[in-house]
C-alpha positions in Angstrom: -77.6 -2.5 -99.0 -75.2 -1.1 -96.4 -74.5 -4.7 -95.1 -73.1 -5.7 -98.5 -70.2 -3.2 -97.7 -70.1 -2.6 -94.1 -69.5 -5.3 -91.3 -70.1 -4.5 -87.7 -68.9 -6.7 -84.8 -69.1 -6.5 -81.1 -67.0 -8.7 -78.8 -69.0 -10.5 -76.2 -68.7 -8.2 -73.2 -69.8 -5.2 -75.4 -72.6 -7.0 -77.2 -75.4 -5.2 -75.4 -74.0 -1.8 -76.5 -73.2 -3.2 -80.1 -76.7 -4.3 -80.5 -78.1 -0.8 -79.7 -75.6 0.6 -82.3 -76.8 -2.1 -84.9 -80.2 -1.3 -84.2 -79.7 2.4 -85.0 -77.8 1.4 -88.2 -80.4 -1.1 -89.2 -77.8 -3.8 -89.5 -77.1 -7.1 -87.9 -74.1 -7.7 -85.9 -71.6 -10.0 -87.5 -71.0 -13.5 -86.2 -67.8 -14.2 -84.5 -66.0 -16.8 -82.1 -64.5 -16.2 -78.8 -62.7 -19.2 -77.1 -61.2 -19.4 -73.7 -58.5 -21.9 -73.1 -57.7 -23.8 -69.9 -54.6 -21.7 -69.2 -56.3 -18.4 -69.6 -55.2 -17.7 -73.2 -58.0 -17.2 -75.7 -58.6 -16.6 -79.4 -61.2 -14.7 -81.2 -61.9 -14.8 -85.0 -64.9 -13.6 -87.4 -67.3 -16.3 -88.8 -68.7 -13.9 -91.4 -66.6 -13.2 -94.6 -65.0 -9.8 -94.5 -62.7 -9.8 -97.4 -62.7 -6.3 -99.0 -65.2 -4.9 -96.6 -65.2 -1.9 -94.4 -65.1 -3.5 -90.8 -66.1 -1.8 -87.5 -65.5 -3.6 -84.2 -67.1 -2.4 -81.0 -65.3 -3.0 -77.7 -65.4 -0.9 -74.7 -62.1 -1.2 -72.5 -63.1 -0.9 -68.9 -62.3 -3.6 -66.4 -65.1 -5.7 -64.9 -65.5 -8.8 -62.7 -65.2 -11.1 -65.7 -62.3 -9.3 -67.8 -59.7 -6.8 -66.8 -59.2 -3.8 -69.1 -56.0 -5.7 -70.1 -57.9 -8.8 -71.1 -60.3 -6.7 -73.2 -57.6 -4.8 -74.9 -55.9 -8.1 -75.9 -59.1 -9.6 -77.3 -59.7 -6.5 -79.3 -56.2 -6.2 -80.6 -56.3 -10.1 -81.7 -59.6 -9.7 -83.4 -58.4 -6.7 -85.3 -55.5 -8.7 -86.4 -57.6 -11.6 -87.4 -59.8 -9.4 -89.5 -56.8 -7.8 -91.4 -55.3 -11.4 -92.1 -58.9 -12.2 -93.4 -58.7 -9.6 -96.0 -60.7 -6.7 -94.5 -60.3 -3.5 -96.6 -60.4 -1.3 -93.6 -60.7 -1.9 -89.6 -62.1 0.7 -87.3 -62.0 0.1 -83.6 -65.0 1.6 -82.0 -64.0 2.0 -78.2 -66.6 3.8 -76.1 -64.2 3.8 -73.3 -60.5 3.8 -74.1 -58.3 2.3 -71.3 -55.1 4.1 -70.2 -56.2 7.2 -71.6 -55.7 9.0 -68.3 -51.9 8.3 -68.4 -51.1 10.5 -71.2 -47.8 12.3 -70.0 -45.0 12.0 -67.6 -45.7 13.4 -64.1 -42.7 11.8 -62.3 -39.4 10.9 -63.4 -39.2 7.8 -65.7 -43.0 7.6 -65.9 -44.6 5.7 -68.6 -46.8 7.4 -71.3 -49.1 4.5 -71.6 -51.6 6.4 -74.1 -48.8 6.2 -76.6 -47.9 2.7 -76.0 -51.6 1.5 -76.5 -51.7 3.6 -79.7 -48.6 1.6 -80.9 -50.3 -1.7 -80.2 -53.5 -0.7 -82.1 -51.3 0.4 -84.9 -49.1 -2.8 -84.9 -52.0 -5.0 -85.7 -53.3 -2.9 -88.5 -56.0 -0.6 -87.2 -57.0 2.0 -89.7 -59.1 4.2 -87.4 -59.9 4.6 -83.8 -63.3 6.0 -82.4 -63.9 7.1 -78.8 -65.9 9.2 -76.5 -64.6 11.9 -74.3 -61.0 11.0 -73.8 -59.3 12.6 -70.7 -57.0 14.7 -72.8 -58.0 15.3 -76.4 -54.6 16.6 -77.7 -52.6 13.7 -76.2 -55.1 11.2 -77.7 -54.9 12.7 -81.3 -51.1 13.1 -80.9 -50.5 9.5 -79.8 -52.0 7.9 -82.7 -50.7 7.9 -86.4 -53.7 6.2 -87.8 -57.1 8.3 -88.0 -58.8 9.2 -84.8 -62.4 10.3 -84.2 -63.4 11.9 -80.9 -67.0 11.9 -80.0 -68.4 14.2 -77.2 -71.4 13.5 -75.0 -72.1 17.2 -74.4 -75.1 17.3 -76.8 -76.6 14.1 -75.3 -76.5 15.4 -71.8 -77.8 18.9 -72.9 -80.8 17.3 -74.6 -81.5 15.0 -71.5 -81.3 18.0 -69.0 -83.2 20.5 -71.0 -86.7 19.8 -70.1 -86.0 19.7 -66.2 -84.0 22.8 -66.4 -86.5 24.9 -68.1 -87.1 28.1 -66.0 -84.1 27.0 -63.7 -81.1 29.4 -63.3 -78.1 27.1 -63.7 -74.2 27.2 -63.8 -71.9 24.6 -65.4 -69.1 23.7 -63.1 -65.7 22.2 -63.8 -64.5 20.1 -61.0 -60.8 21.2 -61.9 -58.9 23.5 -64.1 -58.1 20.8 -66.6 -61.7 20.3 -67.5 -62.7 24.0 -68.3 -62.7 23.3 -72.0 -65.1 20.4 -71.7 -67.2 22.4 -69.3 -67.3 25.4 -71.6 -68.3 23.1 -74.5 -71.3 21.7 -72.5 -72.1 25.1 -71.2 -72.6 26.2 -74.8 -74.7 23.1 -75.6 -76.8 23.7 -72.6 -77.3 27.4 -73.6 -78.4 26.4 -77.1 -80.7 23.8 -75.8 -82.4 26.2 -73.2 -82.4 29.2 -75.5 -80.8 31.5 -72.7 -77.4 32.0 -71.1 -76.1 29.5 -68.6 -73.3 30.4 -65.9 -69.8 29.0 -65.7 -67.8 28.2 -62.6 -64.7 26.1 -61.7 -63.4 24.4 -58.5 -59.6 24.2 -57.7 -58.2 20.8 -57.5 -54.7 19.4 -56.5 -53.6 15.8 -56.5 -50.4 14.5 -54.9 -49.5 10.9 -54.2 -53.2 10.1 -55.1 -54.5 12.5 -52.5 -57.0 15.1 -53.8 -57.3 18.5 -52.1 -58.6 22.0 -52.9 -62.0 23.4 -52.5 -62.0 27.0 -53.7 -64.9 27.9 -56.0 -64.3 30.4 -59.0 -67.7 31.8 -60.2 -71.1 32.4 -59.0 -73.5 29.4 -58.3 -75.6 31.0 -55.4 -79.2 30.1 -55.7 -78.6 28.2 -58.8 -78.5 24.6 -59.8 -74.9 23.6 -60.2 -74.0 21.1 -63.0 -70.7 19.5 -62.4 -69.4 17.8 -65.6 -66.4 15.6 -65.8 -65.1 12.8 -68.3 -65.3 10.0 -65.8 -66.3 8.9 -62.4 -64.0 6.3 -60.5 -63.6 6.8 -56.9 -66.1 9.8 -56.9 -63.8 12.0 -54.7 -63.3 14.7 -57.4 -67.0 15.1 -58.0 -67.9 14.8 -54.1 -65.3 17.5 -53.3 -66.6 19.7 -56.0 -70.1 19.3 -55.0 -69.4 20.2 -51.6 -67.7 23.5 -52.8 -70.8 24.2 -54.7 -73.2 23.7 -51.8 -70.8 25.9 -49.5 -71.0 28.5 -52.3 -74.8 28.7 -51.9 -76.1 26.4 -54.8 -79.7 25.6 -54.5 -79.1 22.1 -55.9 -76.1 20.1 -57.3 -76.2 17.6 -60.0 -73.2 15.9 -61.9 -72.7 14.5 -65.3 -69.8 12.1 -66.3 -69.3 10.3 -69.6 -67.8 7.1 -68.3 -69.4 5.7 -65.1 -66.4 3.4 -63.9 -67.7 3.5 -60.2 -65.1 1.7 -58.1 -66.3 0.0 -55.1 -66.8 2.8 -52.7 -68.0 5.3 -55.4 -71.6 5.0 -54.4 -70.8 5.8 -50.7 -68.5 8.8 -51.5 -71.1 10.3 -53.9 -74.1 9.4 -51.6 -72.8 11.4 -48.7 -75.3 13.8 -47.1 -74.7 17.6 -46.8 -72.3 18.1 -43.9 -74.3 19.6 -41.0 -77.6 18.8 -42.4 -79.9 17.4 -39.6 -81.9 15.6 -42.2 -79.4 12.9 -43.5 -81.7 12.3 -46.5 -80.4 15.3 -48.2 -77.3 14.3 -50.3 -74.7 16.5 -51.7 -75.6 15.4 -55.1 -79.3 15.4 -56.1 -78.8 13.6 -59.6 -76.2 11.8 -61.5 -76.2 11.3 -65.1 -73.7 9.1 -67.1 -73.5 7.6 -70.6 -73.7 4.0 -71.4 -70.1 3.7 -72.6 -69.6 1.5 -69.4 -72.3 -1.0 -69.1 -74.7 0.1 -66.4 -75.2 -2.0 -63.2 -71.8 -1.9 -61.7 -71.6 -2.6 -57.9 -70.1 0.6 -57.1 -73.1 2.5 -58.2 -75.7 0.4 -56.4 -76.3 3.2 -53.6 -76.9 5.7 -56.3 -79.6 3.9 -58.3 -82.5 6.1 -57.2 -80.6 9.4 -58.5 -78.7 7.7 -61.3 -79.7 8.2 -65.0 -78.0 6.6 -68.0 -78.1 8.4 -71.4 -77.7 6.1 -74.4 -74.8 7.0 -76.9 -75.6 4.3 -79.4 -76.9 6.9 -81.9 -74.0 9.0 -81.6 -71.6 6.1 -82.3 -73.8 4.8 -85.1 -73.9 8.2 -87.0 -70.1 8.3 -86.8 -69.8 4.9 -88.2 -72.0 6.0 -91.1 -69.8 9.1 -91.8 -66.8 7.1 -91.7 -68.2 4.4 -94.0 -69.3 7.2 -96.5 -65.9 8.9 -96.3 -66.6 11.9 -94.4 
């Protein structure tokens, strides 16, 4: 049996996601303890034996009202260390959302390269491999770690989800900035394969300075088509809102957006739920539909205003298959 050789754990705040992965694999999540102390410190330890086993730990590192990204990172690192001390043969961190992946280079003098520092922390506790989904910069992620890295992509999940509703509809995939063109092209190919016909491509310019986003030039043709914006994450929503407005100005018949990680900061629902400028009917929003994965647990307060137009696609099977491949030595 697979459970004789493989152990799967999910820390408490990622348990719902872990249970979905476990169901796909046909295994039971391992038992563990997480204890909080009065001074804010904590400990975590496996309760099931792990000596000589191939261990996978699921924990998504996004902040929520109960635990910050820093809290979750510490819990994961300490738990991995405890697993190694308990004799685990190999420990793989399965991290649907990897915190600090956006700070991957120096953009100002003496800037930190936090992605590399986080990689050092994982390696310091003995992590053998890290699995994540749609990081902000793939090359930076792969270069930061010396241990094995596995990068999963949500493009195929989104393509299968959208294909039925786009049958017979002319569409163009749109990158909200130049940095996301490779991601958008991968999704365009997946969407073309799912529909069995060509899908267009476009890009919106974007400039960021001191936290202010600007630029609205659209490169490519979306006139009369459904424009499909795709990005790695949604935080404030300003990038997608700006790009959606550019697509509507370019004559798009409809605009939808896809993002792997739905972080949804406090005002994101208001930003993304804004109506088309100049539309006398304020019920017509710039974005008709928004689709995210479950790498960040659904139900965040910043997405409340978007619920009627928000869909969540499960990535549990994607992670489950990756775990099986790693366990089988692929």
